[in-house]
C-alpha positions in Angstrom: 104.0 112.8 108.9 104.0 116.5 110.0 101.8 118.4 107.7 102.4 122.0 108.8 105.1 123.6 110.9 103.9 126.2 113.4 106.7 128.8 113.8 105.3 131.1 116.4 102.2 131.8 118.5 101.4 135.5 119.1 100.9 135.1 122.8 104.3 133.5 123.1 103.0 130.0 124.0 105.5 127.1 123.3 105.0 125.4 119.9 105.4 121.7 119.3 107.6 122.2 116.2 111.2 121.0 116.6 113.9 123.5 115.7 117.5 122.9 115.0 120.3 125.4 115.3 121.9 125.7 111.8 122.9 128.1 109.2 121.3 128.4 105.7 124.4 127.8 103.5 128.1 128.5 104.3 127.9 132.3 104.3 124.7 132.7 106.4 125.2 135.9 108.5 122.8 134.5 111.1 124.5 131.1 111.4 124.9 131.6 115.2 121.3 132.7 115.7 119.2 130.8 113.2 116.8 127.9 114.2 115.4 125.9 111.3 112.1 124.2 111.5 111.9 122.9 107.9 114.5 122.7 105.1 113.5 121.1 101.9 115.3 119.8 98.8 114.3 123.0 96.8 116.8 125.2 98.6 114.2 126.8 100.9 114.1 126.9 104.7 111.8 128.3 107.4 112.1 128.9 111.1 113.0 131.7 113.6 115.9 133.9 114.6 116.7 135.5 118.0 119.1 138.4 117.6 120.6 141.3 119.6 123.4 143.6 118.6 124.7 144.8 115.2 125.5 142.9 112.0 127.0 144.3 108.8 126.5 142.2 105.6 128.3 143.3 102.5 126.3 141.1 100.2 123.3 139.1 101.6 123.8 135.5 100.4 120.2 134.5 99.7 116.7 135.7 99.6 114.9 136.1 102.9 111.6 137.2 104.2 111.4 138.2 107.8 108.5 139.1 110.1 109.3 140.4 113.6 107.4 138.7 116.4 109.0 140.3 119.5 111.1 143.4 120.0 112.4 145.8 117.3 114.8 145.3 114.4 116.3 148.1 112.3 117.5 147.4 108.7 119.7 149.9 107.0 120.3 149.4 103.2 122.3 151.7 100.9 120.1 154.4 99.4 117.2 153.8 101.7 116.0 155.4 105.0 116.4 153.0 107.9 113.5 150.5 108.1 112.4 149.9 111.6 110.3 146.7 112.0 108.2 146.2 115.2 106.0 143.2 116.0 103.9 142.0 113.1 105.9 143.9 110.5 108.1 142.4 107.9 110.3 142.8 104.8 112.0 140.9 102.0 115.8 141.0 101.5 117.0 140.3 98.0 120.2 138.3 97.4 123.2 140.6 97.0 121.8 143.4 99.2 124.3 145.3 101.4 122.8 146.1 104.7 123.1 146.4 108.5 120.9 144.8 111.1 120.5 146.4 114.5 118.6 145.4 117.6 119.3 147.2 120.8 117.4 144.5 122.8 116.4 141.0 121.9 114.4 140.8 118.6 112.7 137.6 117.6 111.7 137.1 114.0 110.4 134.3 111.8 111.8 133.7 108.4 111.5 132.0 105.0 114.6 132.0 102.9 115.7 130.5 99.6 118.8 130.2 97.5 119.1 131.8 94.1 121.9 131.4 91.6 120.8 134.3 89.4 119.0 136.8 91.6 116.2 138.7 89.9 115.9 141.6 92.4 118.2 143.0 95.1 117.3 145.5 97.8 115.0 145.7 100.8 111.2 145.6 100.2 108.8 146.2 103.1 105.7 144.1 103.5 102.5 146.1 103.9 99.4 145.2 105.9 97.6 148.0 104.2 98.5 146.7 100.8 97.7 147.7 97.2 95.3 144.8 96.8 94.3 143.6 93.4 91.8 140.7 92.5 93.5 137.3 92.3 92.4 133.8 91.4 89.8 132.1 93.5 89.8 128.3 94.1 88.4 125.6 91.7 84.8 124.5 92.6 85.9 120.9 93.0 88.0 121.6 96.1 85.4 123.9 97.8 82.9 122.9 100.5 80.9 126.1 100.1 80.8 129.4 98.2 83.9 130.5 96.3 85.8 133.2 98.1 86.9 136.6 96.7 90.7 136.8 96.9 93.1 139.7 96.5 96.9 140.0 96.6 99.7 142.4 96.4 102.9 140.7 95.3 105.8 143.0 96.1 108.8 140.7 95.4 109.5 138.1 92.8 112.7 136.1 92.1 112.3 134.1 89.0 115.4 131.9 89.5 114.1 130.6 92.9 110.4 130.8 91.9 110.0 132.9 95.1 107.1 135.3 95.6 106.3 137.4 98.6 103.5 139.9 99.5 100.2 140.3 101.2 96.9 138.4 100.5 93.4 138.5 101.8 90.2 136.6 101.2 86.6 136.4 102.2 85.6 133.2 104.3 85.8 129.8 102.6 86.0 126.1 103.4 88.3 123.8 101.4 88.8 120.0 101.3 92.1 118.4 102.5 94.4 118.2 99.6 98.1 118.2 98.8 99.5 121.8 99.0 100.7 122.9 95.6 103.6 125.1 96.7 106.0 125.6 99.6 104.3 128.4 101.6 105.1 130.6 104.5 102.3 132.6 106.0 101.9 135.1 108.8 98.3 135.9 109.7 97.5 139.6 109.9 93.8 139.3 110.5 91.2 136.6 111.0 91.6 133.0 111.9 92.0 129.7 110.0 91.4 126.1 111.0 93.8 123.8 109.1 92.4 120.2 109.0 94.9 117.4 108.7 94.3 113.8 107.3 94.4 112.2 110.8 91.4 114.3 111.9 93.3 116.9 113.9 92.8 120.6 113.4 95.5 123.3 113.8 93.9 126.7 114.6 95.8 129.9 113.9 94.8 133.5 114.6 96.2 136.9 113.8 99.9 137.2 114.7 100.6 133.4 114.3 103.1 132.1 111.7 103.1 128.8 109.8 105.0 127.0 107.1 103.4 124.4 104.8 105.6 122.3 102.5 104.6 121.5 99.0 102.7 118.1 99.0 101.5 118.3 102.6 97.9 117.4 102.8 95.9 120.1 104.6 92.5 121.8 104.5 91.3 125.3 105.2 88.3 126.7 106.9 87.8 130.4 107.8 84.6 132.2 108.9 85.8 135.8 108.6 88.1 137.8 106.4 91.7 136.5 106.5 94.8 138.6 105.6 98.3 137.3 105.6 101.9 138.0 104.6 103.0 135.2 102.4 105.9 133.6 100.6 105.3 130.9 98.0 107.8 128.8 96.0 106.9 126.7 93.1 108.9 123.6 93.7 111.8 123.1 91.3 115.2 121.3 91.0 117.7 122.2 93.8 120.2 125.0 93.2 123.6 125.4 94.8 124.1 127.8 97.7 127.2 130.0 98.1 
């Protein structure tokens, strides 16, 4: 069983993850460009998109968090100044948002998207590496293999219907046992490195600039020896919803 899905290595090295060309729902504007690594029963998917050109979307059909890996991508939404995303920069697109995508040369971005029947928030929300961090919960003592970390987060987007949250998180070093992951989680490391231990004894090491998706229920550990910061998306697993 694959525990975690590596979506991109910062140095551009090939990844062992298998991608399939497919859209996310019938009205996906990136249907010709999207490559899905994981799609679960809870109306969420993660993968990558390679795009060049212009694309106008009258009403974005789902929620999507994107982080640019290569190139530059400009997003233009009504009432906002154009948002230009370069490598290691990201944003969240709310369902129902009208916007234009523009890439003068090839742009590669990783994504984590989810369906929502009753969207809580529309619009375009940038993700921030220099976030407005606030203290967040640490881990329970029974799963730790050392001192408890100090964790902080800046949640900038929430969709209650899809149980979808996105933002920036950081933590002091810690070591955690292998255990089933409690949520669906996309992460893009901004700083530091993490060693993810798997039940078969293998270890997947990620560094700043790498992107990963871990499905709910996948057994995985965590070990970091320095401050780690990441963009994240989490989804509390719920019953499936229909996509438009």
